[in-house]
C-alpha positions, 0 to 999 in steps of 0.5 A: 871248902876242904884244904890240904896244906900240911902247914897252918898259916899260924905255923907258917908265920913263925917259920917264914922270916918275912912274916911278923904275925905272932905264932900261937905256938911256943918254940917247943911246940913248933919243934914237935910240929916241924917234921909232921904232916899237918892238914887243914880241913874246913879250918880245923888242923889235923896231924897224922900220928902212928898209934900202933900195929894191927894183928898182922904187924901193919902200922896203924895211923890216926888223924887227930887235932893239933891241939890234942896232939900238943896237949899230950892226949895222943902219944904217937909211937916211933915210926922207923920207916918215916925216919929213913925217908928224911935223909935227902938234903933239901938244898936249892936245886941245881941249875940242871934241875931248875932248867929241866924240871928234874927229868934227870932225877926221874931217870935215876929213879928208873935206873934204881928200880931196874937195879933192884929188880923191879921193872918200871912196867909201862909202854907209854912215853912218860910225862914228867916221870920224876913226879908221882901221881897221887892215887886212891885205892878204894876197898873193893866191894866184896860180893862173896858172902860165904867167906869170913875174910874181907878180900875187898880190903885185903886186895886193896891193901896189897895192891897199894903195897905193890903199886908203891914198889912197881909203879914208880910214878904213883903215890898211894894216898893213905886210906885213913886220910881219905876217909877223913876227907870224905867225911868232911866233904859229906861223902861216902865211898859209895858216892864215888861211884859217880865219877863227877864227885871224884873231882872234889878229891882232886881239889882237896888232896890233889888225887889224880886217879881212883881205882875201885871195883867189885870182887867175886871170889875167891872160889877154891877147888881142892882134891886129894888124889890117891897116894898124893898130898892135897892140892888146891887152886883158887880163882878171883875176878874183879870188875874194876874202874880207873877214874881220872879225878881231874876230869871226873870221868872213867877212863878205863873199865876192865876185868882182872882175873887169874889163871886157875893153874897159876894158883896151885898149892899143895899141903895141909894149908893149900886152900889158904895158900891158893887164895892168897896166891890168886890175890897176888896174881890178880893184883898183877893184872890190875897193875898191868891194866892201870899203869899206862893210864897213870904214867900218861897223866899230866902231873898236877897239884893244887894250891892249898893256902895263899899268904901274899906272895907265898903259896902252900902246895899239897905235894912235896918230898914224896911226890918228887918236888925239889927246892928251886923247881919252877911250876906253872899255875892255871886257874882252878877250872883248868886242870888241862893246863890250857891258859897259864895265869902265873908261875911259882918257885918251890922254896921249901919242903915241909914235913913228909909231902908238902911244900911252900912256893913263892909267886914270881909271876901272876896272881895265884888263888886257893885251889889253883892248878899247879903243873910243871912247865910245859917244856920241861 
């Protein structure tokens, strides 16, 4: 079974004062690993490192084994964006946070979005809005054979960026981590056309939703009227699905397209500008179609590792968890949260998005479902 824990048991033993097992890592190595994302997949430890920029200036990442990283075989480049997210203090949560599950934190986030001019697009009463649901965006299947650009990849990348800024309850999963996980599970993106198989991603990474689909276009029309500059318009159509991975079923099927007139561009590069204008418009359509489904999901995560009364969760800082949060535990086969089997309290946030919790009631096993308390 694939586990996502961000911290290995060996690393945890050295960091937790009540563990006396010797650590296989030196103090210097532990220092290098302390703020990194560590994944455990089939017993092998991986770490996410930035390796450089692509031709468009986007940061590229690679998942390498921890031993290779510590041996200096992979030298990560500095990532300024990551450092800017580490400033929030990780002290014990306030009494209000512990009693309400952090709802006030969610209101602050919504207000901040409004101040920054990014409306929180939703028409549904939010369930635990302060916690982000992990969403995977698969590259859209490109049915347009006459274009050199892979618009399926382009749209997926731009959709991920837009969702991070417009849907404040979503956290888009890194595509390279998704690829590595599918490989370990013996799956391909094509296998995820079977919604039942998407449950494996919920169990492995805590992914709650998948957006996938097929792209038709862009189809471009260009004209140069007499005495006027060239004008171009483009249209794209996407047949899309939104899959609830906890249930392993398609919850929404829809068509997203843009108005031809809305993509109108002028000048020498009007064809290319019209294509990308159409991409932006169709992305807005996709977000409008899936936002309510995401906002309405009951948030959950999974237990990645258990050591006595200590459990590791594949959710943490970026997801919105805080030290002191009280969470309810359900059996692995009960993602709907019908029969509680225990409770845990978040005691520490690890790396970018992981946490360790202490069992305060019940017996917790690997892959158990963890959710906010129902009354919070």
